[in-house]
Backbone bond lengths (Angstrom), bond angles and torsions (degrees), N, CA, C in turn:
res aa  C-N    CA-C-N  psi(-1)  N-CA   C-N-CA  omega(-1)  CA-C   N-CA-C  phi
1 M - - - 1.448 - - 1.528 108.59 -
2 T 1.280 116.46 126.29 1.454 120.26 178.77 1.523 108.93 -102.91
3 R 1.306 114.13 140.20 1.460 120.26 177.87 1.510 107.83 -112.21
4 T 1.295 116.47 136.75 1.457 120.10 178.72 1.523 109.11 -125.52
5 V 1.305 113.39 151.15 1.457 121.63 178.08 1.515 107.02 -127.08
6 R 1.303 116.43 142.20 1.453 120.57 -176.76 1.529 112.54 -61.45
7 H 1.317 117.34 -42.23 1.460 121.41 -179.43 1.523 109.35 -100.53
8 A 1.315 117.00 128.26 1.468 121.92 -174.35 1.520 112.59 -61.47
9 W 1.317 119.31 -32.89 1.460 120.91 -177.26 1.527 111.75 -70.37
10 L 1.335 118.21 -16.84 1.463 121.61 177.20 1.527 112.50 -84.84
11 Q 1.318 118.08 -18.33 1.456 122.37 -175.98 1.535 113.62 -55.29
12 P 1.338 120.65 -42.31 1.474 119.32 179.79 1.529 114.44 -60.67
13 F 1.329 118.08 -21.17 1.460 119.78 178.90 1.525 112.33 -69.65
14 L 1.330 117.76 -12.22 1.461 122.06 175.99 1.521 112.11 -89.76
15 S 1.319 117.00 1.77 1.456 122.24 -177.50 1.525 110.95 -72.00
16 T 1.310 116.36 125.90 1.461 121.54 176.29 1.521 110.38 -64.84
17 T 1.313 117.25 -38.28 1.464 121.52 -179.49 1.527 110.85 -63.20
18 L 1.319 117.69 -41.56 1.464 121.03 178.67 1.521 110.55 -56.00
19 W 1.313 117.19 -51.83 1.456 120.71 -176.00 1.524 111.87 -71.71
20 T 1.319 117.81 -29.45 1.462 120.39 174.86 1.525 110.31 -65.40
21 L 1.334 116.72 -45.63 1.463 120.54 178.47 1.528 111.39 -61.51
22 V 1.307 117.16 -43.09 1.463 121.26 -179.06 1.527 110.56 -65.15
23 L 1.326 117.44 -44.00 1.466 119.69 -179.56 1.527 112.24 -67.17
24 I 1.327 117.22 -37.33 1.464 119.97 175.70 1.524 110.20 -63.90
25 D 1.331 117.05 -42.94 1.464 120.47 179.36 1.528 110.95 -63.95
26 I 1.309 117.96 -40.65 1.466 120.84 178.12 1.530 110.23 -62.23
27 A 1.326 116.78 -43.26 1.467 119.95 179.62 1.522 111.50 -63.88
28 V 1.320 116.70 -44.23 1.468 120.42 -179.57 1.525 110.69 -65.79
29 M 1.319 117.53 -44.70 1.467 120.23 -178.86 1.524 111.53 -67.40
30 T 1.317 117.76 -35.20 1.463 120.61 177.16 1.522 110.18 -63.84
31 Y 1.315 116.59 -40.33 1.458 120.91 177.71 1.531 111.12 -68.33
32 L 1.319 116.86 -46.91 1.462 120.82 -175.60 1.526 113.25 -67.28
33 E 1.315 117.49 -29.58 1.468 119.61 -178.20 1.526 112.19 -59.62
34 N 1.305 117.17 -26.64 1.464 120.63 -177.78 1.523 113.40 -95.08
35 Q 1.313 118.38 6.70 1.466 121.70 -179.58 1.534 110.06 -95.72
36 D 1.315 115.64 142.95 1.468 120.65 -177.79 1.520 112.92 -62.39
37 F 1.334 118.05 -41.34 1.465 120.58 -177.01 1.528 112.29 -68.17
38 F 1.327 117.38 -16.56 1.462 121.05 -176.02 1.533 112.45 -98.23
39 K 1.312 117.84 -3.90 1.477 120.80 -175.62 1.526 112.60 -55.89
40 D 1.322 117.94 -38.64 1.467 120.37 -179.72 1.522 112.79 -69.69
41 Y 1.323 117.62 -19.81 1.463 121.98 -176.32 1.526 112.75 -109.93
42 A 1.310 117.82 10.13 1.461 121.78 -175.12 1.531 112.73 -60.03
43 G 1.321 117.14 -26.01 1.462 120.19 178.30 1.522 113.18 -66.02
44 W 1.326 117.28 -19.37 1.469 121.46 179.21 1.523 113.22 -91.17
45 A 1.319 116.77 -4.69 1.464 119.69 -174.09 1.525 112.19 -60.72
46 W 1.303 118.54 -57.27 1.469 119.79 -174.90 1.525 113.61 -81.98
47 P 1.340 120.07 -31.01 1.469 116.70 171.75 1.526 112.77 -61.79
48 S 1.334 117.14 -26.26 1.464 118.89 178.08 1.523 111.54 -65.74
49 V 1.336 116.82 -29.15 1.468 120.03 176.97 1.528 109.44 -66.66
50 L 1.317 117.70 -41.58 1.460 121.30 176.62 1.527 110.74 -63.37
51 I 1.327 116.16 -43.24 1.467 120.20 178.93 1.532 110.62 -63.18
52 T 1.331 116.64 -41.90 1.469 120.70 177.33 1.521 110.36 -62.88
53 G 1.323 117.42 -39.72 1.473 120.71 177.89 1.513 111.99 -63.31
54 I 1.316 117.19 -40.46 1.469 121.16 179.29 1.526 110.18 -66.29
55 I 1.333 116.31 -44.60 1.469 119.35 177.75 1.526 110.31 -63.37
56 G 1.325 116.29 -44.21 1.460 120.57 179.29 1.523 113.48 -63.74
57 Y 1.337 116.67 -29.91 1.465 120.89 177.81 1.534 110.36 -59.84
58 F 1.331 116.10 -37.39 1.455 119.77 -177.12 1.529 113.43 -88.57
59 I 1.335 117.52 -38.43 1.466 118.30 -176.56 1.520 113.35 -96.77
60 G 1.326 118.19 -17.54 1.466 121.33 -177.80 1.521 114.15 -57.88
61 P 1.338 119.16 -52.36 1.463 119.58 -179.71 1.531 113.01 -62.04
62 A 1.336 117.01 -35.95 1.469 119.75 178.72 1.526 110.84 -65.86
63 I 1.317 117.00 -42.23 1.460 120.45 178.10 1.527 110.24 -66.35
64 D 1.326 117.66 -39.89 1.467 120.55 177.01 1.519 111.47 -59.88
65 R 1.328 116.97 -44.62 1.467 120.16 179.20 1.523 111.46 -65.26
66 F 1.333 117.07 -37.97 1.456 121.43 -178.90 1.529 111.58 -63.12
67 F 1.329 116.75 -38.55 1.456 120.79 -176.44 1.527 114.10 -98.47
68 S 1.317 118.42 2.67 1.467 119.95 -179.58 1.526 110.47 -77.91
69 K 1.319 115.42 153.31 1.458 121.14 -179.56 1.528 111.55 -84.94
70 E 1.304 116.51 -27.69 1.462 119.59 -178.82 1.526 110.04 -89.01
71 P 1.319 117.45 148.78 1.465 119.63 -179.75 1.524 111.68 -66.74
72 A 1.323 115.18 148.95 1.469 120.63 -178.68 1.520 111.16 -66.02
73 T 1.328 117.13 -38.76 1.458 120.58 177.71 1.532 107.81 -121.41
74 P 1.318 117.07 108.84 1.459 119.08 -179.02 1.518 111.94 -67.62
75 N 1.316 115.57 147.31 1.466 120.65 177.36 1.518 109.37 -77.94
76 R 1.291 116.00 117.61 1.467 120.78 178.88 1.494 109.47 -111.72
77 R 1.289 116.53 138.20 1.467 120.11 -178.61 1.498 110.84 -107.29
């Protein structure tokens, strides 16, 4: 099933890899916020989710295409 978005800049938001990275980061930061060794760095917990989202925006679609079973450009006759 292919998903399309009218505006090309919105297409990366449909990336499974992007949302997987963001959810993993949220889980890790939620856990780390309650640890004693992380108290000094707690201010970086939620900005890291934004940073992960930005990185995932650019690399997520490429990783999705790399691991997809269907070809990136279908052969049309």
